[in-house]
Phi, psi and omega in degrees: 000317182295321178298313183297316179296321178294316178299313182294322179296313178299318182292320177298318178294320177300312182295321178297324183277331185249335182097189186256038176281134188301314180298318178297321180296317178296316178297319180299322178297314181292319178296313181295322178295315180297314179298318181295319177297319182286316191262356183298328181286345180263349180279148185223070176212164179235142175250145177220181179289340178280349185304314178298325179292318179295320176300317179297316178299319180296316183288314187278324184259307189291311183301314176299319178297314179299317180298319178295316179293326176297316178298311181299318182289327174296317179296315179301314182291325178296318177300319179296319181291321184277351180286141180301323178244113186286111181280101181237146171218066187290156177177167176253128181238158174249129177247123175279138182241146176267356179289133183262322185280156181292323180294321178294316178295322176297314178298319178296313180298318179293321177298317178296316183292326182286339176279128184301141179098354179226147178215121176281120185264328183203147175238114182229241175282350173208187178254129176260119190235132171267127181241142175291326180224106180278119180242131180118147183268337181220179184299323183294315180293319180294321177297318180299320182283329189259310193232352189300317180298314179297312185295321180299321180283319181295333179298325179280350182255316183252164179290000000 
């Protein structure tokens, strides 16, 4: 199953990059097959029958929420930059996460980093994040402000 998923992923990427020309598709099958044979032992993921449902949740629910948060944080940071007195309260905070798998933590860390004003510096037993404006008195409030929306959706997608 892992070999098939790896092969299909490589072939899908090939088709997206080159199109549906027959000669390109034939070359893509051979290249994807070779890459899958070589790299399948290095891949560390599992596919299940729930994978299409999880992908649909990611596309339909997570991407719009992430896009909205991205827009809001861009506007917030633009206001800060254009303000005569830049209102900053920078700091490094630790956010505890309930996500167990590496892919879920990776998605959360990347989502936080991609929103302006935050940067995930390390993922250990929690996420260490540099924020332009630290809001909240304790870890629970800070988690609510930085990662709670992302994490609540990602819990339903990743382990």
